[in-house]
N, CA, C and O atoms as a Tripos MOL2 file, in Angstrom:
@<TRIPOS>MOLECULE
protein
  304   303    76     0     0
PROTEIN
NO_CHARGES

@<TRIPOS>ATOM
      1 N           1.5580  -25.9120   -3.5750 N.3       1 UNK1
      2 CA          0.6070  -24.5580   -3.5220 C.3       1 UNK1
      3 C          -0.7070  -23.9920   -3.8140 C.2       1 UNK1
      4 O          -1.3930  -24.1130   -4.8290 O.2       1 UNK1
      5 N          -0.9680  -23.2310   -2.5300 N.am      2 UNK2
      6 CA         -1.8660  -23.7280   -2.7230 C.3       2 UNK2
      7 C          -2.2990  -21.6950   -2.4840 C.2       2 UNK2
      8 O          -1.4280  -21.0010   -1.9590 O.2       2 UNK2
      9 N          -3.4460  -21.1330   -2.8640 N.am      3 UNK3
     10 CA         -3.8490  -20.2260   -2.7500 C.3       3 UNK3
     11 C          -4.9960  -19.7550   -1.5570 C.2       3 UNK3
     12 O          -5.7520  -20.6010   -1.0780 O.2       3 UNK3
     13 N          -5.0610  -17.8460   -0.9900 N.am      4 UNK4
     14 CA         -6.8370  -17.9950   -0.3500 C.3       4 UNK4
     15 C          -6.6130  -16.3650   -0.5850 C.2       4 UNK4
     16 O          -5.7940  -15.4750   -0.3550 O.2       4 UNK4
     17 N          -8.0360  -16.6160   -1.2640 N.am      5 UNK5
     18 CA         -7.7040  -14.2900   -1.0430 C.3       5 UNK5
     19 C          -7.8330  -13.4990    0.7150 C.2       5 UNK5
     20 O          -8.0360  -13.9360    1.8480 O.2       5 UNK5
     21 N          -7.7220  -12.9060    0.4470 N.am      6 UNK6
     22 CA         -7.5750  -12.6520    1.6730 C.3       6 UNK6
     23 C          -8.0060  -10.4570    1.2580 C.2       6 UNK6
     24 O          -7.7810   -9.8600    0.2060 O.2       6 UNK6
     25 N          -8.4480  -10.0590    2.1810 N.am      7 UNK7
     26 CA         -9.0270   -8.8850    2.7360 C.3       7 UNK7
     27 C          -7.8060   -7.6640    3.6470 C.2       7 UNK7
     28 O          -7.0040   -8.2360    4.3850 O.2       7 UNK7
     29 N          -7.7570   -6.9300    3.6140 N.am      8 UNK8
     30 CA         -6.5180   -6.2240    4.4840 C.3       8 UNK8
     31 C          -6.3880   -5.0600    4.5500 C.2       8 UNK8
     32 O          -5.3660   -4.3830    4.4360 O.2       8 UNK8
     33 N          -8.2360   -4.5350    4.8840 N.am      9 UNK9
     34 CA         -9.2570   -3.0430    3.9740 C.3       9 UNK9
     35 C          -8.4940   -1.9120    5.9540 C.2       9 UNK9
     36 O          -8.8770   -0.7540    6.1220 O.2       9 UNK9
     37 N          -7.5410   -2.5890    7.0210 N.am     10 UNK10
     38 CA         -7.5610   -1.3920    7.5900 C.3      10 UNK10
     39 C          -6.3650   -2.1630    8.1880 C.2      10 UNK10
     40 O          -5.8540   -3.2820    8.2390 O.2      10 UNK10
     41 N          -6.1800   -0.4240    8.7640 N.am     11 UNK11
     42 CA         -4.2330   -0.7160    9.9500 C.3      11 UNK11
     43 C          -4.1050   -2.1080   11.2830 C.2      11 UNK11
     44 O          -3.1600   -2.8320   11.5940 O.2      11 UNK11
     45 N          -5.2150   -2.0330   11.6890 N.am     12 UNK12
     46 CA         -5.5530   -3.0070   12.7510 C.3      12 UNK12
     47 C          -5.8900   -4.3890   12.1120 C.2      12 UNK12
     48 O          -5.9260   -5.3200   12.9170 O.2      12 UNK12
     49 N          -6.2290   -4.7890   10.3620 N.am     13 UNK13
     50 CA         -6.3250   -6.1490    9.9680 C.3      13 UNK13
     51 C          -5.0340   -6.4340    9.2250 C.2      13 UNK13
     52 O          -5.0470   -7.5890    8.7980 O.2      13 UNK13
     53 N          -4.0640   -5.8590    8.9640 N.am     14 UNK14
     54 CA         -2.5860   -5.7240    8.7560 C.3      14 UNK14
     55 C          -2.3060   -7.0900   10.2500 C.2      14 UNK14
     56 O          -2.2060   -8.2630   10.6100 O.2      14 UNK14
     57 N          -2.3170   -5.5020   10.5970 N.am     15 UNK15
     58 CA         -1.9140   -5.9560   12.2970 C.3      15 UNK15
     59 C          -1.3800   -6.9040   12.7330 C.2      15 UNK15
     60 O          -0.2470   -7.0530   13.1920 O.2      15 UNK15
     61 N          -2.9390   -8.1850   12.4760 N.am     16 UNK16
     62 CA         -3.4580   -9.0810   12.8930 C.3      16 UNK16
     63 C          -2.9060  -10.2840   11.6470 C.2      16 UNK16
     64 O          -2.2430  -11.2690   11.9710 O.2      16 UNK16
     65 N          -3.2080  -10.0650   10.5810 N.am     17 UNK17
     66 CA         -2.3850  -10.6300    9.8850 C.3      17 UNK17
     67 C          -0.9470  -10.8620    9.8880 C.2      17 UNK17
     68 O          -0.2690  -11.8740    9.7100 O.2      17 UNK17
     69 N          -0.6490   -9.5670   10.1540 N.am     18 UNK18
     70 CA          0.9350  -10.1300   10.3920 C.3      18 UNK18
     71 C           1.1510  -10.8970   11.4470 C.2      18 UNK18
     72 O           1.6600  -11.9970   11.2320 O.2      18 UNK18
     73 N           0.8890  -10.5920   12.5490 N.am     19 UNK19
     74 CA          1.0460  -11.2120   14.2150 C.3      19 UNK19
     75 C           1.0100  -13.0070   13.8260 C.2      19 UNK19
     76 O           1.8510  -13.8130   14.2240 O.2      19 UNK19
     77 N          -0.4330  -13.3930   12.7850 N.am     20 UNK20
     78 CA         -0.8980  -13.8620   12.3670 C.3      20 UNK20
     79 C          -0.1170  -15.1620   11.8890 C.2      20 UNK20
     80 O           0.2640  -16.2360   12.3550 O.2      20 UNK20
     81 N          -0.1000  -14.5550   10.8650 N.am     21 UNK21
     82 CA          0.9850  -14.8050    9.9190 C.3      21 UNK21
     83 C           2.6270  -16.0700   10.9470 C.2      21 UNK21
     84 O           3.1820  -17.1360   11.2170 O.2      21 UNK21
     85 N           2.4700  -14.5500   11.0190 N.am     22 UNK22
     86 CA          4.1710  -14.6840   11.4150 C.3      22 UNK22
     87 C           4.3690  -16.1850   12.5410 C.2      22 UNK22
     88 O           5.4130  -16.5830   13.0570 O.2      22 UNK22
     89 N           3.3120  -16.6280   12.6300 N.am     23 UNK23
     90 CA          3.2260  -17.5770   14.0640 C.3      23 UNK23
     91 C           2.8960  -19.4410   13.2330 C.2      23 UNK23
     92 O           2.7750  -20.5240   13.8060 O.2      23 UNK23
     93 N           2.8420  -19.0770   11.6330 N.am     24 UNK24
     94 CA          2.6030  -19.7260   11.1050 C.3      24 UNK24
     95 C           3.9420  -20.9610   10.3790 C.2      24 UNK24
     96 O           4.9810  -20.3080   10.2870 O.2      24 UNK24
     97 N           4.1480  -22.2190    9.9550 N.am     25 UNK25
     98 CA          5.4540  -22.1610    9.5530 C.3      25 UNK25
     99 C           5.2770  -22.3020    8.1300 C.2      25 UNK25
    100 O           4.2410  -22.0720    7.5060 O.2      25 UNK25
    101 N           6.2330  -22.6490    7.7360 N.am     26 UNK26
    102 CA          6.1970  -22.0650    5.9660 C.3      26 UNK26
    103 C           6.6740  -20.5880    5.6040 C.2      26 UNK26
    104 O           7.0220  -19.7960    6.4800 O.2      26 UNK26
    105 N           6.6660  -20.3630    4.6150 N.am     27 UNK27
    106 CA          6.5220  -19.4590    3.2090 C.3      27 UNK27
    107 C           5.4300  -18.7310    2.6350 C.2      27 UNK27
    108 O           4.7400  -19.2220    1.7420 O.2      27 UNK27
    109 N           5.2850  -17.8560    2.9920 N.am     28 UNK28
    110 CA          3.5770  -17.1940    2.5450 C.3      28 UNK28
    111 C           4.0410  -16.0960    1.8500 C.2      28 UNK28
    112 O           5.0280  -15.4640    2.2260 O.2      28 UNK28
    113 N           3.3800  -15.8140    0.8300 N.am     29 UNK29
    114 CA          3.4790  -14.7340    0.2040 C.3      29 UNK29
    115 C           2.3780  -13.7060    0.0060 C.2      29 UNK29
    116 O           1.4100  -14.4510   -0.1480 O.2      29 UNK29
    117 N           1.7980  -12.1590   -0.1110 N.am     30 UNK30
    118 CA          0.2550  -12.1150   -0.8650 C.3      30 UNK30
    119 C           1.1110  -11.4750   -2.2820 C.2      30 UNK30
    120 O           2.2920  -11.2480   -2.5450 O.2      30 UNK30
    121 N          -0.0110  -11.3550   -2.8980 N.am     31 UNK31
    122 CA          0.1620  -10.5420   -4.0750 C.3      31 UNK31
    123 C          -0.9400   -9.6140   -4.6150 C.2      31 UNK31
    124 O          -2.1300   -9.6090   -4.3000 O.2      31 UNK31
    125 N          -0.2510   -8.7800   -5.5500 N.am     32 UNK32
    126 CA         -1.4300   -7.9620   -5.8520 C.3      32 UNK32
    127 C          -1.4390   -7.2790   -6.9350 C.2      32 UNK32
    128 O          -0.7240   -6.2980   -7.1400 O.2      32 UNK32
    129 N          -2.4170   -7.8460   -7.8640 N.am     33 UNK33
    130 CA         -2.2390   -7.3240   -9.3090 C.3      33 UNK33
    131 C          -0.0460   -8.6320   -9.8420 C.2      33 UNK33
    132 O           0.0970   -9.8530   -9.7980 O.2      33 UNK33
    133 N           0.9590   -7.6120  -10.2000 N.am     34 UNK34
    134 CA          1.6650   -8.3120  -10.2070 C.3      34 UNK34
    135 C           3.2340   -8.1400   -8.9390 C.2      34 UNK34
    136 O           4.3470   -8.6640   -8.9900 O.2      34 UNK34
    137 N           2.6890   -7.2940   -8.0480 N.am     35 UNK35
    138 CA          3.6070   -7.5280   -7.4470 C.3      35 UNK35
    139 C           3.0080   -8.2310   -6.2350 C.2      35 UNK35
    140 O           1.8320   -8.1950   -5.8710 O.2      35 UNK35
    141 N           4.2350   -9.0050   -5.5670 N.am     36 UNK36
    142 CA          4.6810  -10.0650   -4.6630 C.3      36 UNK36
    143 C           5.1450   -9.4970   -3.4050 C.2      36 UNK36
    144 O           5.2960   -8.2830   -3.5390 O.2      36 UNK36
    145 N           5.5360  -10.0600   -1.7990 N.am     37 UNK37
    146 CA          5.5790   -9.8660   -1.1950 C.3      37 UNK37
    147 C           5.7930  -10.1510    0.3020 C.2      37 UNK37
    148 O           5.0880   -9.4780    1.0540 O.2      37 UNK37
    149 N           6.5250  -10.9090    0.7930 N.am     38 UNK38
    150 CA          6.6400  -11.5210    1.6310 C.3      38 UNK38
    151 C           5.3890  -11.2430    3.0480 C.2      38 UNK38
    152 O           5.5850  -10.5570    4.0510 O.2      38 UNK38
    153 N           4.1870  -11.9900    2.7070 N.am     39 UNK39
    154 CA          3.3170  -11.7720    3.8680 C.3      39 UNK39
    155 C           3.3350  -11.5800    5.0220 C.2      39 UNK39
    156 O           2.3130  -11.0120    5.4080 O.2      39 UNK39
    157 N           4.0500  -11.7980    5.7860 N.am     40 UNK40
    158 CA          5.3130  -11.6910    6.9650 C.3      40 UNK40
    159 C           6.2690  -10.1910    7.1890 C.2      40 UNK40
    160 O           6.8690   -9.7710    8.1790 O.2      40 UNK40
    161 N           6.1070   -9.6540    5.8650 N.am     41 UNK41
    162 CA          6.3900   -8.2020    6.0430 C.3      41 UNK41
    163 C           5.3650   -7.3890    6.3880 C.2      41 UNK41
    164 O           4.4460   -7.2320    5.5840 O.2      41 UNK41
    165 N           5.3540   -6.8290    7.4630 N.am     42 UNK42
    166 CA          4.3280   -5.2900    7.4030 C.3      42 UNK42
    167 C           4.7740   -5.0430    6.1810 C.2      42 UNK42
    168 O           4.5020   -5.7370    5.2010 O.2      42 UNK42
    169 N           5.3570   -4.2200    6.1760 N.am     43 UNK43
    170 CA          6.0990   -3.2140    5.3730 C.3      43 UNK43
    171 C           5.9550   -3.0510    3.5100 C.2      43 UNK43
    172 O           5.8820   -2.1790    2.6450 O.2      43 UNK43
    173 N           5.9810   -4.5260    3.6590 N.am     44 UNK44
    174 CA          5.2760   -4.9990    2.7320 C.3      44 UNK44
    175 C           4.4990   -5.1870    2.2430 C.2      44 UNK44
    176 O           4.2800   -5.0540    1.0390 O.2      44 UNK44
    177 N           3.6990   -5.6450    3.2650 N.am     45 UNK45
    178 CA          2.6250   -5.3680    3.1380 C.3      45 UNK45
    179 C           1.7690   -3.8790    2.7210 C.2      45 UNK45
    180 O           0.9120   -3.7890    1.8420 O.2      45 UNK45
    181 N           2.2680   -2.7590    3.6160 N.am     46 UNK46
    182 CA          1.5440   -1.6600    3.1080 C.3      46 UNK46
    183 C           2.1380   -0.9420    1.6240 C.2      46 UNK46
    184 O           2.1330    0.2490    1.3100 O.2      46 UNK46
    185 N           2.5790   -1.9810    0.9500 N.am     47 UNK47
    186 CA          3.2730   -1.2680   -0.4080 C.3      47 UNK47
    187 C           2.1790   -1.3800   -1.0040 C.2      47 UNK47
    188 O           1.9730   -0.3860   -1.6990 O.2      47 UNK47
    189 N           1.0290   -2.4560   -1.0800 N.am     48 UNK48
    190 CA         -0.0680   -3.4370   -2.1570 C.3      48 UNK48
    191 C          -0.8170   -2.4220   -2.0740 C.2      48 UNK48
    192 O          -0.6330   -1.5010   -1.2790 O.2      48 UNK48
    193 N          -2.0050   -2.5170   -3.1280 N.am     49 UNK49
    194 CA         -2.7180   -1.5720   -3.1120 C.3      49 UNK49
    195 C          -3.6650   -2.8010   -1.8380 C.2      49 UNK49
    196 O          -3.8660   -3.9650   -2.1850 O.2      49 UNK49
    197 N          -4.0830   -2.3420   -0.5930 N.am     50 UNK50
    198 CA         -5.2350   -3.0790   -0.0430 C.3      50 UNK50
    199 C          -6.1790   -2.2540   -0.0380 C.2      50 UNK50
    200 O          -6.9360   -2.3240    0.9300 O.2      50 UNK50
    201 N          -6.3960   -1.4440   -0.8540 N.am     51 UNK51
    202 CA         -8.1250   -1.6060   -1.2140 C.3      51 UNK51
    203 C          -8.8230   -2.8940   -2.0000 C.2      51 UNK51
    204 O         -10.0370   -2.8400   -2.1970 O.2      51 UNK51
    205 N          -8.0610   -4.0660   -2.4570 N.am     52 UNK52
    206 CA         -7.9880   -4.9250   -3.5950 C.3      52 UNK52
    207 C          -7.5320   -5.8570   -2.2590 C.2      52 UNK52
    208 O          -6.7840   -5.8500   -1.2810 O.2      52 UNK52
    209 N          -8.7060   -6.7880   -3.0670 N.am     53 UNK53
    210 CA         -8.5490   -8.3960   -2.5970 C.3      53 UNK53
    211 C          -7.0950   -9.3170   -2.6670 C.2      53 UNK53
    212 O          -6.9140  -10.0730   -3.6220 O.2      53 UNK53
    213 N          -6.3860   -9.2260   -1.9020 N.am     54 UNK54
    214 CA         -5.2220   -9.8250   -1.5720 C.3      54 UNK54
    215 C          -4.7660  -11.6150   -2.0660 C.2      54 UNK54
    216 O          -5.2510  -12.4680   -1.3220 O.2      54 UNK54
    217 N          -4.1610  -11.9750   -2.8810 N.am     55 UNK55
    218 CA         -4.2820  -13.4840   -2.5480 C.3      55 UNK55
    219 C          -2.6660  -13.9240   -2.0240 C.2      55 UNK55
    220 O          -1.5450  -13.5040   -2.3140 O.2      55 UNK55
    221 N          -3.2920  -15.2090   -0.9160 N.am     56 UNK56
    222 CA         -2.1310  -15.3910   -0.4830 C.3      56 UNK56
    223 C          -1.8790  -16.7120   -1.2380 C.2      56 UNK56
    224 O          -2.7590  -17.3960   -1.7600 O.2      56 UNK56
    225 N          -0.3270  -17.0230   -1.2240 N.am     57 UNK57
    226 CA          0.2110  -17.7650   -1.4540 C.3      57 UNK57
    227 C           0.7120  -18.2250   -0.2480 C.2      57 UNK57
    228 O           0.9870  -17.5500    0.7450 O.2      57 UNK57
    229 N           0.8590  -19.9880   -0.4760 N.am     58 UNK58
    230 CA          1.0200  -20.9280    0.1700 C.3      58 UNK58
    231 C           1.7910  -21.7480   -0.4650 C.2      58 UNK58
    232 O           1.3860  -22.4350   -1.4030 O.2      58 UNK58
    233 N           3.0940  -21.7690    0.0170 N.am     59 UNK59
    234 CA          4.6210  -23.0560   -1.3890 C.3      59 UNK59
    235 C           3.9070  -23.6770   -0.4890 C.2      59 UNK59
    236 O           3.4960  -24.4790   -1.3280 O.2      59 UNK59
    237 N           3.2890  -24.0930    0.6620 N.am     60 UNK60
    238 CA          3.7020  -26.0160    0.8090 C.3      60 UNK60
    239 C           2.0200  -26.7360    1.1550 C.2      60 UNK60
    240 O           1.7850  -26.8710    2.3560 O.2      60 UNK60
    241 N           1.4240  -26.9710    0.6360 N.am     61 UNK61
    242 CA         -0.2500  -27.6370    0.3390 C.3      61 UNK61
    243 C          -0.7110  -28.0680    1.7420 C.2      61 UNK61
    244 O          -1.6500  -28.0460    2.5370 O.2      61 UNK61
    245 N           0.2610  -28.3820    1.5840 N.am     62 UNK62
    246 CA          0.0180  -29.1040    3.6920 C.3      62 UNK62
    247 C          -0.0450  -28.4700    5.1350 C.2      62 UNK62
    248 O          -0.2750  -28.8890    6.2690 O.2      62 UNK62
    249 N           0.3700  -26.8730    4.3690 N.am     63 UNK63
    250 CA          0.0530  -26.0480    5.7680 C.3      63 UNK63
    251 C          -1.1140  -25.2000    5.7670 C.2      63 UNK63
    252 O          -1.5970  -24.2910    6.4430 O.2      63 UNK63
    253 N          -1.4650  -26.1240    4.3400 N.am     64 UNK64
    254 CA         -3.2420  -24.8710    3.6790 C.3      64 UNK64
    255 C          -3.9420  -25.2620    5.2630 C.2      64 UNK64
    256 O          -3.3770  -24.6100    6.1420 O.2      64 UNK64
    257 N          -4.8160  -25.9930    5.6870 N.am     65 UNK65
    258 CA         -5.6240  -26.7530    6.6940 C.3      65 UNK65
    259 C          -5.1590  -25.8380    8.0840 C.2      65 UNK65
    260 O          -5.9860  -25.4430    8.9060 O.2      65 UNK65
    261 N          -4.1730  -25.6650    8.1530 N.am     66 UNK66
    262 CA         -2.8370  -24.5560    9.5690 C.3      66 UNK66
    263 C          -3.1250  -23.0260    9.1480 C.2      66 UNK66
    264 O          -2.7600  -22.1100    9.8840 O.2      66 UNK66
    265 N          -3.6640  -22.8380    8.1720 N.am     67 UNK67
    266 CA         -3.0870  -21.4450    7.4740 C.3      67 UNK67
    267 C          -4.9240  -20.5180    7.6130 C.2      67 UNK67
    268 O          -5.2190  -19.3990    8.0330 O.2      67 UNK67
    269 N          -5.7400  -21.6030    7.0600 N.am     68 UNK68
    270 CA         -7.3060  -21.3320    6.5750 C.3      68 UNK68
    271 C          -7.6930  -20.9510    8.1960 C.2      68 UNK68
    272 O          -8.4150  -19.9610    8.3110 O.2      68 UNK68
    273 N          -7.2460  -21.7090    9.5900 N.am     69 UNK69
    274 CA         -7.7300  -21.8300   11.0260 C.3      69 UNK69
    275 C          -7.3580  -20.5750   11.4520 C.2      69 UNK69
    276 O          -8.0090  -19.7370   12.0760 O.2      69 UNK69
    277 N          -5.9630  -20.5470   10.9400 N.am     70 UNK70
    278 CA         -5.5450  -19.4330   11.7970 C.3      70 UNK70
    279 C          -5.6420  -18.2660   11.4670 C.2      70 UNK70
    280 O          -5.5680  -17.4150   12.3530 O.2      70 UNK70
    281 N          -5.8730  -17.8020    9.8560 N.am     71 UNK71
    282 CA         -5.8500  -16.8700    9.0080 C.3      71 UNK71
    283 C          -7.3860  -16.2670    8.7630 C.2      71 UNK71
    284 O          -7.4510  -15.2880    8.0190 O.2      71 UNK71
    285 N          -9.0330  -16.9450    9.5190 N.am     72 UNK72
    286 CA        -10.2120  -16.9940    8.9060 C.3      72 UNK72
    287 C         -10.9790  -15.8340    8.8950 C.2      72 UNK72
    288 O         -11.9470  -15.8290    8.1340 O.2      72 UNK72
    289 N         -10.6900  -14.5470    9.7810 N.am     73 UNK73
    290 CA        -11.1090  -13.4320    9.8860 C.3      73 UNK73
    291 C         -10.3160  -13.0080    9.0680 C.2      73 UNK73
    292 O         -10.0080  -11.9500    9.6170 O.2      73 UNK73
    293 N          -9.4900  -13.0570    7.7420 N.am     74 UNK74
    294 CA         -9.0510  -12.4940    6.7560 C.3      74 UNK74
    295 C          -9.5170  -13.0850    5.4770 C.2      74 UNK74
    296 O          -9.9370  -12.2990    4.6270 O.2      74 UNK74
    297 N          -9.5060  -14.2010    5.2480 N.am     75 UNK75
    298 CA        -10.1590  -14.8440    3.7910 C.3      75 UNK75
    299 C         -11.5870  -14.3130    3.7570 C.2      75 UNK75
    300 O         -12.4680  -14.1660    4.6040 O.2      75 UNK75
    301 N         -11.4490  -14.0260    2.1320 N.am     76 UNK76
    302 CA        -12.8270  -13.5900    1.6580 C.3      76 UNK76
    303 C         -13.7450  -14.5550    0.5250 C.2      76 UNK76
    304 O         -14.8580  -14.1810    0.1560 O.2      76 UNK76
@<TRIPOS>BOND
     1     1     2 1
     2     2     3 1
     3     3     4 2
     4     3     5 am
     5     5     6 1
     6     6     7 1
     7     7     8 2
     8     7     9 am
     9     9    10 1
    10    10    11 1
    11    11    12 2
    12    11    13 am
    13    13    14 1
    14    14    15 1
    15    15    16 2
    16    15    17 am
    17    17    18 1
    18    18    19 1
    19    19    20 2
    20    19    21 am
    21    21    22 1
    22    22    23 1
    23    23    24 2
    24    23    25 am
    25    25    26 1
    26    26    27 1
    27    27    28 2
    28    27    29 am
    29    29    30 1
    30    30    31 1
    31    31    32 2
    32    31    33 am
    33    33    34 1
    34    34    35 1
    35    35    36 2
    36    35    37 am
    37    37    38 1
    38    38    39 1
    39    39    40 2
    40    39    41 am
    41    41    42 1
    42    42    43 1
    43    43    44 2
    44    43    45 am
    45    45    46 1
    46    46    47 1
    47    47    48 2
    48    47    49 am
    49    49    50 1
    50    50    51 1
    51    51    52 2
    52    51    53 am
    53    53    54 1
    54    54    55 1
    55    55    56 2
    56    55    57 am
    57    57    58 1
    58    58    59 1
    59    59    60 2
    60    59    61 am
    61    61    62 1
    62    62    63 1
    63    63    64 2
    64    63    65 am
    65    65    66 1
    66    66    67 1
    67    67    68 2
    68    67    69 am
    69    69    70 1
    70    70    71 1
    71    71    72 2
    72    71    73 am
    73    73    74 1
    74    74    75 1
    75    75    76 2
    76    75    77 am
    77    77    78 1
    78    78    79 1
    79    79    80 2
    80    79    81 am
    81    81    82 1
    82    82    83 1
    83    83    84 2
    84    83    85 am
    85    85    86 1
    86    86    87 1
    87    87    88 2
    88    87    89 am
    89    89    90 1
    90    90    91 1
    91    91    92 2
    92    91    93 am
    93    93    94 1
    94    94    95 1
    95    95    96 2
    96    95    97 am
    97    97    98 1
    98    98    99 1
    99    99   100 2
   100    99   101 am
   101   101   102 1
   102   102   103 1
   103   103   104 2
   104   103   105 am
   105   105   106 1
   106   106   107 1
   107   107   108 2
   108   107   109 am
   109   109   110 1
   110   110   111 1
   111   111   112 2
   112   111   113 am
   113   113   114 1
   114   114   115 1
   115   115   116 2
   116   115   117 am
   117   117   118 1
   118   118   119 1
   119   119   120 2
   120   119   121 am
   121   121   122 1
   122   122   123 1
   123   123   124 2
   124   123   125 am
   125   125   126 1
   126   126   127 1
   127   127   128 2
   128   127   129 am
   129   129   130 1
   130   130   131 1
   131   131   132 2
   132   131   133 am
   133   133   134 1
   134   134   135 1
   135   135   136 2
   136   135   137 am
   137   137   138 1
   138   138   139 1
   139   139   140 2
   140   139   141 am
   141   141   142 1
   142   142   143 1
   143   143   144 2
   144   143   145 am
   145   145   146 1
   146   146   147 1
   147   147   148 2
   148   147   149 am
   149   149   150 1
   150   150   151 1
   151   151   152 2
   152   151   153 am
   153   153   154 1
   154   154   155 1
   155   155   156 2
   156   155   157 am
   157   157   158 1
   158   158   159 1
   159   159   160 2
   160   159   161 am
   161   161   162 1
   162   162   163 1
   163   163   164 2
   164   163   165 am
   165   165   166 1
   166   166   167 1
   167   167   168 2
   168   167   169 am
   169   169   170 1
   170   170   171 1
   171   171   172 2
   172   171   173 am
   173   173   174 1
   174   174   175 1
   175   175   176 2
   176   175   177 am
   177   177   178 1
   178   178   179 1
   179   179   180 2
   180   179   181 am
   181   181   182 1
   182   182   183 1
   183   183   184 2
   184   183   185 am
   185   185   186 1
   186   186   187 1
   187   187   188 2
   188   187   189 am
   189   189   190 1
   190   190   191 1
   191   191   192 2
   192   191   193 am
   193   193   194 1
   194   194   195 1
   195   195   196 2
   196   195   197 am
   197   197   198 1
   198   198   199 1
   199   199   200 2
   200   199   201 am
   201   201   202 1
   202   202   203 1
   203   203   204 2
   204   203   205 am
   205   205   206 1
   206   206   207 1
   207   207   208 2
   208   207   209 am
   209   209   210 1
   210   210   211 1
   211   211   212 2
   212   211   213 am
   213   213   214 1
   214   214   215 1
   215   215   216 2
   216   215   217 am
   217   217   218 1
   218   218   219 1
   219   219   220 2
   220   219   221 am
   221   221   222 1
   222   222   223 1
   223   223   224 2
   224   223   225 am
   225   225   226 1
   226   226   227 1
   227   227   228 2
   228   227   229 am
   229   229   230 1
   230   230   231 1
   231   231   232 2
   232   231   233 am
   233   233   234 1
   234   234   235 1
   235   235   236 2
   236   235   237 am
   237   237   238 1
   238   238   239 1
   239   239   240 2
   240   239   241 am
   241   241   242 1
   242   242   243 1
   243   243   244 2
   244   243   245 am
   245   245   246 1
   246   246   247 1
   247   247   248 2
   248   247   249 am
   249   249   250 1
   250   250   251 1
   251   251   252 2
   252   251   253 am
   253   253   254 1
   254   254   255 1
   255   255   256 2
   256   255   257 am
   257   257   258 1
   258   258   259 1
   259   259   260 2
   260   259   261 am
   261   261   262 1
   262   262   263 1
   263   263   264 2
   264   263   265 am
   265   265   266 1
   266   266   267 1
   267   267   268 2
   268   267   269 am
   269   269   270 1
   270   270   271 1
   271   271   272 2
   272   271   273 am
   273   273   274 1
   274   274   275 1
   275   275   276 2
   276   275   277 am
   277   277   278 1
   278   278   279 1
   279   279   280 2
   280   279   281 am
   281   281   282 1
   282   282   283 1
   283   283   284 2
   284   283   285 am
   285   285   286 1
   286   286   287 1
   287   287   288 2
   288   287   289 am
   289   289   290 1
   290   290   291 1
   291   291   292 2
   292   291   293 am
   293   293   294 1
   294   294   295 1
   295   295   296 2
   296   295   297 am
   297   297   298 1
   298   298   299 1
   299   299   300 2
   300   299   301 am
   301   301   302 1
   302   302   303 1
   303   303   304 2
@<TRIPOS>SUBSTRUCTURE
     1 UNK1         2 RESIDUE 1 A UNK
     2 UNK2         6 RESIDUE 1 A UNK
     3 UNK3        10 RESIDUE 1 A UNK
     4 UNK4        14 RESIDUE 1 A UNK
     5 UNK5        18 RESIDUE 1 A UNK
     6 UNK6        22 RESIDUE 1 A UNK
     7 UNK7        26 RESIDUE 1 A UNK
     8 UNK8        30 RESIDUE 1 A UNK
     9 UNK9        34 RESIDUE 1 A UNK
    10 UNK10       38 RESIDUE 1 A UNK
    11 UNK11       42 RESIDUE 1 A UNK
    12 UNK12       46 RESIDUE 1 A UNK
    13 UNK13       50 RESIDUE 1 A UNK
    14 UNK14       54 RESIDUE 1 A UNK
    15 UNK15       58 RESIDUE 1 A UNK
    16 UNK16       62 RESIDUE 1 A UNK
    17 UNK17       66 RESIDUE 1 A UNK
    18 UNK18       70 RESIDUE 1 A UNK
    19 UNK19       74 RESIDUE 1 A UNK
    20 UNK20       78 RESIDUE 1 A UNK
    21 UNK21       82 RESIDUE 1 A UNK
    22 UNK22       86 RESIDUE 1 A UNK
    23 UNK23       90 RESIDUE 1 A UNK
    24 UNK24       94 RESIDUE 1 A UNK
    25 UNK25       98 RESIDUE 1 A UNK
    26 UNK26      102 RESIDUE 1 A UNK
    27 UNK27      106 RESIDUE 1 A UNK
    28 UNK28      110 RESIDUE 1 A UNK
    29 UNK29      114 RESIDUE 1 A UNK
    30 UNK30      118 RESIDUE 1 A UNK
    31 UNK31      122 RESIDUE 1 A UNK
    32 UNK32      126 RESIDUE 1 A UNK
    33 UNK33      130 RESIDUE 1 A UNK
    34 UNK34      134 RESIDUE 1 A UNK
    35 UNK35      138 RESIDUE 1 A UNK
    36 UNK36      142 RESIDUE 1 A UNK
    37 UNK37      146 RESIDUE 1 A UNK
    38 UNK38      150 RESIDUE 1 A UNK
    39 UNK39      154 RESIDUE 1 A UNK
    40 UNK40      158 RESIDUE 1 A UNK
    41 UNK41      162 RESIDUE 1 A UNK
    42 UNK42      166 RESIDUE 1 A UNK
    43 UNK43      170 RESIDUE 1 A UNK
    44 UNK44      174 RESIDUE 1 A UNK
    45 UNK45      178 RESIDUE 1 A UNK
    46 UNK46      182 RESIDUE 1 A UNK
    47 UNK47      186 RESIDUE 1 A UNK
    48 UNK48      190 RESIDUE 1 A UNK
    49 UNK49      194 RESIDUE 1 A UNK
    50 UNK50      198 RESIDUE 1 A UNK
    51 UNK51      202 RESIDUE 1 A UNK
    52 UNK52      206 RESIDUE 1 A UNK
    53 UNK53      210 RESIDUE 1 A UNK
    54 UNK54      214 RESIDUE 1 A UNK
    55 UNK55      218 RESIDUE 1 A UNK
    56 UNK56      222 RESIDUE 1 A UNK
    57 UNK57      226 RESIDUE 1 A UNK
    58 UNK58      230 RESIDUE 1 A UNK
    59 UNK59      234 RESIDUE 1 A UNK
    60 UNK60      238 RESIDUE 1 A UNK
    61 UNK61      242 RESIDUE 1 A UNK
    62 UNK62      246 RESIDUE 1 A UNK
    63 UNK63      250 RESIDUE 1 A UNK
    64 UNK64      254 RESIDUE 1 A UNK
    65 UNK65      258 RESIDUE 1 A UNK
    66 UNK66      262 RESIDUE 1 A UNK
    67 UNK67      266 RESIDUE 1 A UNK
    68 UNK68      270 RESIDUE 1 A UNK
    69 UNK69      274 RESIDUE 1 A UNK
    70 UNK70      278 RESIDUE 1 A UNK
    71 UNK71      282 RESIDUE 1 A UNK
    72 UNK72      286 RESIDUE 1 A UNK
    73 UNK73      290 RESIDUE 1 A UNK
    74 UNK74      294 RESIDUE 1 A UNK
    75 UNK75      298 RESIDUE 1 A UNK
    76 UNK76      302 RESIDUE 1 A UNK
């Protein structure tokens, strides 16, 4: 399991992030404090506190490099 810090502080960033992460293979979750949602779910993401830095949880370490390349605009 790997983790990346993600910032999604605008609606446009959320839309772009969901499109980008949906094109990746594997399972990805986003967490904010004690809440965890599917990173490919736009409705789930909007239920999080987008004013904070979110944690992207990548279940398979072998997908980390592809995720970093595809999601570079959102990584903080």
